[in-house]
VEXDREN-2710 file (C-alpha; in Angstrom, 1 decimal):
% VEXDREN-2710
k/r/px/py/pz
1/MET/30.2/-0.5/9.4
2/THR/26.9/1.0/10.3
3/LEU/24.6/2.1/7.5
4/PRO/23.2/5.7/7.7
5/LYS/19.7/5.8/9.2
6/SER/18.2/7.1/5.9
7/TRP/19.7/4.3/3.8
8/VAL/18.2/1.7/6.2
9/GLY/14.9/3.5/5.7
10/TYR/15.3/3.3/2.0
11/ALA/16.0/-0.4/2.1
12/LEU/13.0/-1.0/4.3
13/ALA/10.7/1.0/2.0
14/VAL/11.9/-0.9/-1.1
15/ALA/11.2/-4.3/0.6
16/GLY/7.8/-3.1/1.8
17/ALA/6.9/-1.8/-1.7
18/VAL/7.9/-5.1/-3.4
19/LEU/5.8/-7.2/-0.9
20/PHE/2.9/-4.8/-1.2
21/SER/3.0/-5.1/-5.0
22/SER/2.2/-8.8/-4.7
23/LYS/-1.2/-8.0/-3.2
24/ALA/-2.9/-7.2/-6.5
25/VAL/-1.7/-10.3/-8.2
26/VAL/-2.8/-12.6/-5.3
27/VAL/-6.2/-10.8/-5.2
28/LYS/-6.7/-11.4/-8.9
29/MET/-5.7/-15.1/-8.4
30/ALA/-8.3/-15.4/-5.7
31/TYR/-11.0/-13.8/-7.8
32/GLY/-10.2/-16.3/-10.5
33/GLN/-10.3/-19.3/-8.1
34/VAL/-13.8/-18.8/-6.7
35/HIS/-16.7/-16.4/-6.7
36/VAL/-15.8/-14.0/-3.9
37/ASP/-16.5/-10.3/-3.4
38/ALA/-14.2/-7.6/-2.0
39/GLU/-15.8/-7.5/1.4
40/THR/-15.2/-11.2/2.0
41/LEU/-11.7/-11.3/0.7
42/LEU/-10.7/-8.2/2.7
43/ALA/-12.3/-9.6/5.9
44/LEU/-10.3/-12.9/5.4
45/ARG/-7.1/-11.0/4.8
46/MET/-7.5/-8.9/7.9
47/GLY/-8.8/-11.8/10.0
48/CYS/-5.6/-13.8/9.2
49/SER/-3.4/-10.8/10.0
50/LEU/-5.0/-9.6/13.2
51/PRO/-3.4/-12.1/15.5
52/PHE/0.0/-10.9/14.4
53/TYR/-0.8/-7.3/15.1
54/LEU/-2.3/-8.2/18.5
55/ALA/0.8/-10.2/19.4
56/VAL/3.2/-7.4/18.4
57/GLY/1.1/-4.8/20.1
58/ALA/1.2/-6.8/23.4
59/LEU/5.0/-7.2/23.2
60/SER/5.3/-3.5/22.4
61/LEU/3.3/-2.6/25.5
62/ARG/5.5/-4.8/27.7
63/SER/8.6/-3.1/26.5
64/ALA/7.3/0.4/26.1
65/ASP/8.6/3.2/28.3
66/LYS/5.4/5.1/27.9
67/ILE/1.9/3.7/27.2
68/PRO/0.0/5.6/24.5
69/THR/-2.7/7.8/25.8
70/LEU/-6.4/7.2/25.0
71/ARG/-6.3/10.1/22.6
72/GLN/-3.2/8.7/20.8
73/THR/-4.8/5.3/20.7
74/PHE/-8.0/6.6/19.1
75/ALA/-6.0/8.8/16.7
76/SER/-4.0/5.8/15.6
77/VAL/-7.2/3.7/15.1
78/GLY/-8.7/6.5/13.1
79/VAL/-5.6/6.7/10.8
80/GLY/-5.8/2.9/10.3
81/VAL/-9.5/3.0/9.4
82/VAL/-9.4/6.0/7.1
83/GLY/-6.0/5.5/5.7
84/TYR/-5.7/1.8/5.4
85/TRP/-9.1/0.1/5.6
86/LEU/-10.7/2.6/3.2
87/ALA/-7.7/2.4/0.9
88/SER/-7.8/-1.4/0.9
89/TYR/-11.5/-1.6/0.4
90/THR/-11.6/0.7/-2.6
91/ASP/-8.6/-1.1/-4.0
92/PHE/-10.2/-4.6/-3.7
93/LEU/-13.3/-3.3/-5.3
94/GLY/-11.4/-1.7/-8.1
95/LEU/-9.5/-5.0/-8.7
96/SER/-12.8/-6.7/-9.5
97/TYR/-13.0/-4.5/-12.6
98/ILE/-9.5/-3.9/-13.9
99/SER/-6.2/-5.8/-14.2
100/ALA/-3.5/-6.0/-11.6
101/THR/-1.1/-4.0/-13.8
102/PHE/-3.6/-1.3/-14.5
103/GLU/-4.5/-1.1/-10.7
104/ARG/-0.9/-0.7/-9.7
105/LEU/-0.2/2.0/-12.2
106/ILE/-3.2/4.1/-10.9
107/LEU/-2.5/3.3/-7.3
108/PHE/1.1/4.5/-7.4
109/THR/0.1/8.0/-8.3
110/TYR/-0.1/8.3/-4.5
111/PRO/3.3/9.9/-4.1
112/LEU/1.9/12.9/-6.0
113/PHE/-0.9/13.1/-3.4
114/VAL/1.6/12.8/-0.6
115/VAL/3.3/15.9/-1.8
116/ILE/0.2/17.9/-2.6
117/LEU/-1.6/16.9/0.7
118/GLY/1.5/17.5/2.7
119/TRP/1.8/21.0/1.2
120/ALA/-1.9/21.8/1.6
121/PHE/-2.5/20.5/5.1
122/PHE/0.8/19.6/6.9
123/LYS/2.9/22.7/6.2
124/GLY/5.1/20.7/3.8
125/LYS/7.1/22.4/1.1
126/LEU/6.9/21.8/-2.7
127/HIS/10.5/21.2/-3.8
128/TRP/10.3/22.2/-7.5
129/GLY/13.8/20.9/-7.9
130/LEU/12.3/17.4/-7.6
131/ALA/10.1/17.9/-10.6
132/PRO/12.4/16.2/-13.1
133/SER/12.5/13.0/-11.0
134/PHE/8.7/12.9/-10.7
135/ALA/8.5/13.7/-14.4
136/ALA/10.7/10.8/-15.3
137/SER/8.8/8.4/-13.0
138/TYR/5.4/9.4/-14.2
139/ALA/6.5/9.4/-17.8
140/GLY/7.5/5.7/-17.2
141/LEU/4.1/4.9/-15.7
142/ALA/2.4/6.7/-18.6
143/LEU/4.4/4.7/-21.1
144/VAL/3.4/1.4/-19.4
145/PHE/-0.2/2.6/-19.3
146/TRP/-0.1/3.4/-23.0
147/ASN/0.9/-0.2/-23.5
148/HIS/-2.4/-1.3/-21.8
149/PRO/-5.0/1.1/-23.4
150/ASN/-7.8/-1.5/-23.6
151/GLU/-9.0/-3.2/-20.4
152/PRO/-11.7/-5.9/-20.7
153/GLY/-15.1/-5.4/-19.1
154/SER/-17.6/-2.6/-19.1
155/ASN/-16.8/-1.1/-15.7
156/VAL/-13.2/0.0/-16.3
157/VAL/-13.9/3.6/-15.5
158/LEU/-15.5/2.6/-12.2
159/GLY/-12.6/0.4/-11.3
160/ALA/-10.1/3.2/-12.2
161/VAL/-12.0/5.7/-10.0
162/LEU/-12.1/3.4/-7.1
163/VAL/-8.4/2.7/-7.3
164/LEU/-7.7/6.4/-7.6
165/GLY/-9.7/6.9/-4.4
166/CYS/-7.4/4.3/-2.9
167/ALA/-4.3/6.3/-4.0
168/VAL/-5.6/9.5/-2.3
169/SER/-6.5/7.6/0.9
170/PHE/-3.1/5.9/1.0
171/GLY/-1.3/9.1/0.4
172/LEU/-3.2/10.6/3.4
173/TYR/-2.3/7.6/5.5
174/GLN/1.4/8.2/4.8
175/LEU/1.2/11.7/6.2
176/LEU/-1.0/10.9/9.2
177/ALA/1.0/7.8/10.1
178/LYS/4.2/9.9/10.2
179/VAL/2.7/12.1/12.9
180/GLN/1.5/9.2/15.1
181/ILE/4.7/7.2/14.6
182/ALA/6.7/10.2/16.0
183/ARG/4.5/10.1/19.1
184/ILE/4.2/6.4/20.0
185/GLY/6.7/4.6/17.8
186/SER/6.5/2.5/14.7
187/ARG/5.6/-0.9/16.1
188/MET/2.9/0.4/18.5
189/PHE/1.3/2.6/15.9
190/THR/1.2/-0.2/13.3
191/SER/-0.4/-2.6/15.8
192/ILE/-3.1/-0.2/16.8
193/ALA/-3.8/1.2/13.4
194/MET/-4.0/-2.2/11.7
195/THR/-6.2/-3.6/14.5
196/GLY/-8.6/-0.7/13.9
197/ALA/-8.5/-1.4/10.2
198/SER/-9.2/-5.1/10.8
199/PHE/-12.3/-4.4/12.9
200/ALA/-13.5/-2.0/10.2
201/ALA/-13.1/-4.8/7.6
202/PHE/-15.1/-7.2/9.8
203/ALA/-17.9/-4.6/10.2
204/GLY/-17.9/-4.0/6.5
205/PHE/-18.3/-7.8/5.9
206/PHE/-21.1/-8.4/8.4
207/ALA/-23.0/-5.3/7.2
208/GLY/-23.9/-7.3/4.1
209/HIS/-23.0/-10.9/4.8
210/SER/-23.6/-13.7/7.2
211/ALA/-21.0/-16.0/8.8
212/ALA/-22.1/-18.7/6.4
213/ASP/-20.6/-16.7/3.5
214/LEU/-17.1/-17.5/4.9
215/ALA/-17.6/-21.1/3.6
216/VAL/-15.5/-20.0/0.7
217/VAL/-12.4/-19.7/2.9
218/GLY/-11.3/-23.3/2.2
219/ALA/-10.8/-22.7/-1.5
220/ILE/-8.8/-19.5/-1.1
221/LEU/-7.1/-20.0/2.3
222/PRO/-3.6/-20.0/0.8
223/HIS/-4.4/-16.7/-0.9
224/ALA/-5.8/-15.2/2.2
225/ALA/-2.9/-16.4/4.3
226/PHE/-0.4/-14.9/1.9
227/LEU/-2.4/-11.6/1.7
228/ALA/-2.3/-11.5/5.5
229/VAL/1.3/-12.2/6.2
230/GLY/3.3/-11.6/3.0
231/ALA/1.3/-8.7/1.6
232/THR/0.0/-7.1/4.8
233/VAL/1.7/-7.8/8.1
234/ILE/5.4/-7.8/7.0
235/PRO/5.2/-4.9/4.5
236/SER/3.1/-2.7/6.9
237/PHE/5.8/-3.0/9.6
238/LEU/8.5/-2.4/7.0
239/MET/6.8/0.7/5.6
240/ASN/6.1/2.2/9.0
241/ALA/9.7/1.4/10.1
242/ALA/10.8/3.2/7.0
243/LEU/8.6/6.2/7.8
244/ALA/10.4/6.5/11.2
245/ARG/13.7/7.0/9.3
246/ILE/12.8/8.9/6.1
247/SER/10.2/11.4/4.9
248/ALA/6.8/10.4/3.7
249/GLN/7.7/11.9/0.3
250/ALA/10.8/9.7/0.0
251/ASN/8.8/6.6/1.1
252/GLY/6.2/7.5/-1.5
253/ALA/8.7/7.9/-4.3
254/ILE/10.3/4.5/-3.5
255/GLY/6.8/3.1/-3.6
256/MET/6.8/3.8/-7.4
257/ILE/9.0/0.7/-7.7
258/SER/5.9/-1.4/-6.8
259/PRO/4.1/-1.1/-10.2
260/ILE/7.2/-2.5/-11.9
261/ALA/7.3/-5.4/-9.4
262/THR/3.6/-6.0/-10.1
263/ILE/4.3/-6.2/-13.9
264/GLY/6.9/-8.8/-13.3
265/LEU/4.7/-10.8/-10.9
266/SER/1.7/-10.5/-13.2
267/SER/3.8/-11.9/-16.1
268/ILE/4.8/-14.9/-14.0
269/PHE/1.6/-15.8/-12.2
270/LEU/-1.2/-14.2/-14.4
271/GLY/0.4/-14.8/-17.8
272/GLU/0.6/-11.1/-18.7
273/ARG/3.4/-10.6/-21.2
274/LEU/6.2/-8.2/-20.4
275/THR/6.9/-6.0/-23.5
276/LEU/9.8/-3.8/-24.5
277/THR/7.6/-0.7/-23.8
278/GLU/7.0/-1.9/-20.2
279/LEU/10.8/-2.4/-19.8
280/VAL/11.5/1.1/-20.9
281/GLY/8.8/2.4/-18.6
282/ALA/10.4/0.5/-15.7
283/ILE/13.8/2.0/-16.4
284/LEU/12.2/5.5/-16.3
285/VAL/10.5/4.8/-13.0
286/MET/13.6/3.5/-11.4
287/SER/15.6/6.5/-12.7
288/GLY/13.1/8.9/-11.4
289/VAL/13.2/7.3/-7.9
290/GLY/17.0/7.4/-7.9
291/PHE/17.0/11.1/-8.8
292/PHE/14.5/11.8/-6.1
293/LEU/16.6/10.1/-3.4
294/LEU/19.8/11.9/-4.5
295/SER/18.0/15.3/-4.5
296/GLU/16.4/14.8/-1.1
297/ARG/19.7/13.8/0.5
298/ARG/21.4/16.9/-1.0
299/GLY/18.5/19.0/0.2
END
């Protein structure tokens, strides 16, 4: 029995969201291991992942019926830089100020930006019938946030603003990626866009560092390797494969599962305690996502 194309897309989006959710936890673990800044950690992450994207890109070129034009290539690179490198950089910076749980809660307001930006710039429609599902999901996120009102440190506002910028950038990435995927395919786009993001990360690192600063790599190599493969390469292909099958709005809604996964991972690896309030919030988020998917299929 063959599953409907949309359900395959939903499954891919869920898997990608869960893997992406591990990123914040691993970044916090790396920050706790050694003194490393966002530029260095991001450069290590993209440096470890770049060979995978180059390899997949080469294989895609060999099997492609049509090679992307120069314009399509530059457009895909631009989407990767603006929508992925910028999102990752602001996210990594924000994580140096706030907890993994708080970061994930702020970041996954991005489905709202997907809907708003899609309506404002991509001729998308605002489906007001979906309001209850979003209300349930964001009520769940607000409930979990209410359980974490006091974050340590004196730069919490700065960290929150940086991660909010990441959410806007990632929401834009979802919409722009959808356009390019339709033109050149999921694997080709992912390889080109993430290669562009990788070189942007290298440029950002060498703008303020020397190669000697990479001496820290030995202490956090396992963290960088997992960030590269488990939290970057695999979920990026899963997410873009999902975008080829379902809408950016549906992909964004499924992504709201990620904060809940982060809460669980933070509890296991960072010692953050899972409370009854967080559990209730998780149920609300999952219910909201479920209502969204049912409503979109009926529409």
